[in-house]
C-alpha positions in Angstrom: 122.2 158.0 166.0 125.1 160.0 164.5 125.1 161.6 161.0 127.5 159.1 159.9 125.2 156.4 160.9 122.3 158.0 159.1 124.3 158.3 155.9 125.4 154.7 156.1 121.7 153.7 156.4 121.0 155.6 153.2 119.2 158.5 154.8 120.7 161.9 153.9 120.7 164.8 156.5 118.7 167.7 155.2 120.2 171.2 155.8 117.9 173.9 157.1 117.9 177.6 156.7 117.3 177.9 160.4 120.4 176.0 161.3 121.1 172.6 162.4 118.2 170.8 163.8 118.1 167.5 165.5 116.1 165.1 163.6 114.0 162.5 165.4 115.5 159.1 164.8 113.5 156.9 162.5 113.2 153.4 163.3 114.9 151.3 160.6 116.3 147.9 160.0 119.3 147.1 157.9 118.2 144.8 155.0 120.7 142.1 154.6 120.9 139.6 151.9 119.5 137.1 154.3 116.6 139.4 155.0 115.9 140.0 151.3 115.5 136.3 150.9 112.4 136.3 153.1 110.7 139.3 151.3 108.3 138.6 148.5 109.8 138.8 145.0 107.8 141.9 144.0 108.8 143.8 147.2 112.4 142.7 146.7 112.5 144.3 143.3 111.2 147.6 144.6 113.6 147.6 147.5 116.5 146.7 145.2 115.8 149.6 143.0 115.4 152.1 145.8 118.7 151.0 147.3 120.5 151.4 144.0 121.3 147.7 144.0 120.1 147.5 140.4 118.8 150.0 137.9 115.3 149.9 136.4 116.8 148.9 133.0 118.6 146.0 134.6 115.5 144.9 136.5 113.4 144.9 133.3 115.8 142.6 131.4 114.6 139.0 131.3 116.9 136.6 133.0 117.8 133.6 130.8 118.2 130.5 132.8 121.1 128.3 131.9 121.6 124.9 133.4 124.5 124.7 135.7 127.6 122.9 134.4 128.5 120.1 136.7 132.2 120.5 136.0 134.1 123.7 136.1 136.6 122.6 133.6 137.3 124.4 130.3 135.8 121.5 128.4 132.6 121.8 130.3 132.5 125.6 129.6 133.1 124.9 126.0 130.2 122.5 126.0 128.0 125.1 127.6 128.9 127.7 125.0 128.2 125.2 122.2 124.8 124.5 123.8 123.6 128.1 124.1 125.3 129.4 120.9 122.7 129.7 118.2 123.3 127.2 115.4 123.5 128.2 111.8 120.5 127.0 109.9 121.4 124.9 106.8 119.1 123.5 104.2 118.1 119.9 105.1 119.9 117.3 103.1 117.6 115.1 101.0 118.2 111.4 101.0 118.7 110.2 97.5 116.2 107.5 96.5 118.1 104.8 94.5 116.6 102.4 92.1 118.1 99.2 90.8 119.5 99.4 87.2 116.9 98.0 84.8 117.9 94.6 83.3 117.3 93.8 79.7 114.5 91.4 80.6 112.6 90.5 83.7 110.8 87.3 84.7 107.4 87.9 86.3 106.9 86.3 89.8 103.7 85.9 91.8 102.2 89.2 92.9 104.0 91.3 90.3 102.2 94.1 88.4 103.6 96.0 85.4 103.4 99.3 87.4 105.4 97.7 90.4 108.0 96.3 88.0 108.4 99.7 86.2 108.7 101.6 89.5 111.3 99.1 90.9 113.6 99.9 88.0 112.8 103.6 87.6 110.9 103.1 84.4 107.5 104.3 83.2 104.6 101.9 83.1 103.6 103.1 79.6 107.1 102.4 78.4 107.2 98.8 79.7 103.7 98.2 78.2 104.8 99.5 74.8 108.0 97.5 74.7 106.0 94.3 75.3 103.1 95.1 73.1 100.7 95.2 76.1 97.7 97.4 76.8 96.6 98.8 80.2 94.1 95.9 80.4 96.6 93.2 79.6 97.4 90.5 82.3 100.8 89.2 83.2 101.5 85.9 84.9 104.3 84.2 86.8 107.0 82.9 84.5 106.3 85.4 81.7 109.4 87.3 80.5 109.0 91.1 80.0 111.4 93.3 78.1 112.4 96.3 80.2 115.0 98.1 78.0 115.8 98.3 74.3 119.1 96.9 73.2 121.1 99.4 71.2 121.9 98.0 67.8 125.6 97.5 67.1 126.7 99.9 64.3 127.2 98.2 61.0 129.0 99.6 57.9 125.9 99.2 55.9 122.9 97.6 57.7 120.5 95.7 55.6 117.0 96.9 56.1 114.5 94.2 57.0 110.8 94.5 56.3 109.9 92.4 59.3 111.3 93.1 62.8 108.3 92.6 65.1 105.1 90.7 64.8 101.9 91.6 66.7 100.0 88.6 67.9 96.4 88.3 66.8 93.7 86.0 68.1 94.4 82.4 67.2 98.1 82.8 66.8 100.6 80.3 68.2 104.4 80.5 68.3 104.6 77.6 65.9 102.2 79.4 63.6 104.2 82.6 63.7 107.5 80.8 63.2 106.1 78.9 60.2 104.6 81.9 58.6 108.0 83.6 58.6 110.1 80.6 57.7 111.7 80.3 61.2 112.1 77.5 63.7 110.0 77.5 66.8 113.2 77.3 69.0 114.6 80.4 67.3 111.4 82.5 68.0 111.2 81.2 71.6 114.8 82.1 72.2 114.6 85.5 70.6 111.7 86.4 73.0 112.9 84.7 76.2 110.0 82.3 76.0 109.8 78.6 76.8 107.6 75.9 75.2 105.1 76.4 78.1 104.9 80.2 77.7 101.6 81.7 76.6 101.1 84.5 74.1 98.1 86.7 73.8 96.6 89.1 71.3 98.4 92.5 71.1 101.7 91.0 72.3 104.8 92.0 70.2 107.0 89.1 69.1 110.6 89.6 67.9 111.5 87.7 64.7 115.1 86.7 64.7 115.5 87.0 60.9 115.3 90.8 61.2 118.1 90.8 63.8 120.3 88.5 61.8 119.8 90.6 58.6 120.8 93.8 60.4 124.0 92.3 61.6 125.3 91.2 58.1 127.8 93.8 56.9 128.0 94.6 53.3 131.5 95.1 51.9 131.9 98.3 49.9 135.0 97.2 48.1 134.5 93.5 47.2 131.5 92.7 45.2 129.7 89.6 46.4 128.7 86.9 43.8 125.1 87.2 42.7 122.9 84.8 44.8 120.8 82.2 43.1 117.3 83.5 43.2 115.0 81.5 45.5 111.5 80.6 44.5 109.1 83.5 45.1 105.7 82.7 46.5 102.7 84.7 45.3 101.9 87.8 47.3 100.2 86.9 50.6 101.3 83.2 50.3 103.6 81.7 52.9 106.6 79.9 51.3 107.4 76.4 52.3 110.7 75.6 54.0 112.2 72.1 53.4 110.8 70.8 56.7 107.3 72.2 56.0 107.4 70.9 52.4 108.3 67.4 53.7 105.4 67.3 56.2 103.0 68.7 53.7 103.9 66.0 51.2 103.2 63.3 53.8 99.8 64.8 54.5 98.9 65.0 50.8 100.3 61.5 50.1 98.3 59.9 53.0 95.1 61.7 51.9 95.4 60.7 48.3 96.1 57.1 49.2 92.8 56.8 51.1 90.8 58.7 48.5 90.5 62.2 50.1 89.5 65.0 47.6 91.7 68.0 46.9 89.4 70.1 49.0 90.0 67.7 51.9 93.7 68.0 51.4 93.5 71.8 51.4 91.6 71.6 54.7 94.2 69.3 56.2 97.1 71.5 55.1 95.5 74.6 56.6 94.8 72.8 59.8 98.3 71.6 60.2 99.7 75.0 59.4 97.6 76.7 62.0 98.3 74.0 64.7 102.1 73.4 64.2 103.4 75.5 61.3 103.6 72.2 59.4 106.3 71.0 61.9 106.2 67.8 63.8 106.4 69.4 67.2 107.3 67.4 70.3 105.6 70.0 72.5 102.4 72.1 72.7 99.5 73.2 74.9 99.3 70.7 77.7 99.9 67.3 76.1 99.4 68.4 72.5 101.9 67.0 70.0 102.8 66.5 66.4 101.6 68.1 63.1 98.0 68.5 64.2 98.7 69.0 67.9 96.7 66.0 68.8 96.4 64.9 72.5 96.8 61.4 73.9 94.6 62.3 76.9 91.6 62.8 74.5 92.1 59.5 72.6 94.2 60.5 69.6 96.8 57.8 70.3 100.0 57.3 72.3 102.6 60.1 72.2 104.7 57.9 69.9 101.7 57.4 67.5 100.9 61.1 67.5 104.5 62.0 66.6 104.3 59.7 63.6 103.2 62.1 60.7 101.5 59.2 58.8 99.5 58.1 61.8 98.6 61.7 62.7 97.4 62.3 59.1 95.3 59.2 59.1 93.7 60.2 62.4 92.9 63.7 61.0 91.2 62.3 57.9 89.4 59.6 59.8 86.8 57.6 57.9 87.4 53.9 57.2 91.1 54.3 57.8 90.7 56.0 61.1 93.3 54.4 63.5 91.2 55.7 66.5 87.8 54.5 65.3 85.3 55.0 68.0 87.5 57.3 70.0 88.1 60.4 67.8 86.3 61.8 64.8 88.2 62.8 61.6 87.3 65.0 58.6 85.6 62.1 56.7 83.5 61.4 59.8 82.0 64.9 59.8 78.5 65.0 58.1 78.4 67.6 55.3 82.1 68.7 55.6 82.3 69.1 51.8 79.8 72.0 52.0 81.6 73.7 54.9 84.2 76.4 54.6 87.8 75.5 55.2 87.8 76.9 58.7 84.5 75.3 59.6 85.6 71.9 58.5 89.0 72.1 60.2 87.3 73.4 63.4 84.9 70.4 63.4 87.9 68.1 63.7 90.2 70.1 65.9 87.8 71.8 68.3 90.1 74.7 68.7 89.8 77.7 71.0 90.2 79.9 67.9 87.7 78.5 65.4 88.2 81.1 62.7 92.0 81.0 62.6 92.2 78.3 59.9 90.8 80.6 57.2 94.1 82.5 57.2 95.9 79.6 55.6 93.4 78.6 52.9 95.0 80.6 50.1 98.5 79.3 51.0 97.2 75.7 51.2 95.8 75.9 47.7 99.1 77.1 46.4 101.1 74.4 48.3 98.9 71.7 46.9 99.6 72.9 43.4 103.4 73.1 44.1 103.4 69.6 45.6 101.6 68.2 42.5 
């Protein structure tokens, strides 16, 4: 083999101080790319380095594998660059949780809870409970109307302060009783609280009295002096004043009782009972089929609805005795043994059989004053 051939094979001729010397030819084999393909990977790397095909630094660098682009177009290359280019990290965008705007009132449906209602409209459970005079142990029921937001009062030039704006229900209360105690109609109280005649109220519930709202809306002129109003009769402290409707019904009860010989104590009992049951109003509605001044029920023998709605007939049925129109079916005051020695609330309860047996006592003082006023 010639020197040129040795140099081409990568074997350098070594000079000698003794002069040129023929070197014994070394067997060799040219390594082609095809040959390298059949050599194990580790050996290929060593050979590649020895033949200066790559440098050690190049061999040490990891090779990142990139999927081949099927198309050689510029668009494909752009796609490839976008794929391998590190993306900038941006803070994740939080999805806003939206809640429905809270209405003024909400009607309870089956399955509702105060907590679920408050959460639905972005309100606090404690706030909803407070607005409706409820406690954490209170129950709600389908058809009940809950107040969710307070209505901002319209500005007035000079609002008139009212001593009564809300009333907290106590055991034994009814809407008719509350309305009568504050000189209001049952319909006005029901409407002011979003209630119907079949709605239930319970101790601790807060009831809005429409008189306070109406008073706050009456502007007072600062330039024109209003004529002095005629003073209304003032009831003694703690005594509920009689409206015209209440006075008319109370007069009927007293007249019927005196006609059949009922004592004044019996009349006081009857007036207290009627006030507790209906607010001395001849109501055409009540609990279940209860009607009239004493909320008597036709289903328990007190007469037909038409008879119960007659104040005279209802009064006769309450007093009972020889003039009892339901003799043998219902028992009136005069039919109760020892009623004269009972308290007002005990005697009234003996006739009415109420779920709130002690509620009648609240009206004894007023009934005594009414009887004096009626003469």
